[in-house]
Phi, psi and omega in degrees: 000145175231149181251129175254100184300330181291335180253354182053043177214163179260149174227150180284132179246124176271129182253118177262154176080201184286158179203161178298152176291162176296129186203167170218168179073019181276165175256139182209140177204155175275134177255101183295335180295320181256350179074023179237162172259132183254135178241134179226133170064209184110183181255117180286121185293322183284316184275334182081020181238155171288150184245157175233014182283161181229129179235155174235138175252123178259109183293338179289313180271340183073027184236149172267146173226129176277124181265325178218141179278342184103354180259358181286152178291154175069018173267153173301151179293163178304141182202157174234156178058036172271172174240139174249121190239134177283129175243090184292335180296316180263001179054056179206171172251138179249131175265124187235130171071207183089173180207171178271152172209106176242122180263000000 
């Protein structure tokens, strides 16, 4: 679903191609510098593990792109219930808090 604020209504969005797995407890924020929404981590419903992957949603194309699988060096460890916060002064997103959960 997508929201069009100018019309005050929701519209159904069909997503083609790859997309993040079903999850909860993920961190997500809009990055005004690149014009995309960034999703990081969360709890994967199918595997039962916390995730460290990073995805971007491009509202112009309506597509998800995976930027990191979570196995690359120097990424934050897998986590759930973190916050992703836009820092316009430094033109970056900051990942704050969260924790691991491996069942």
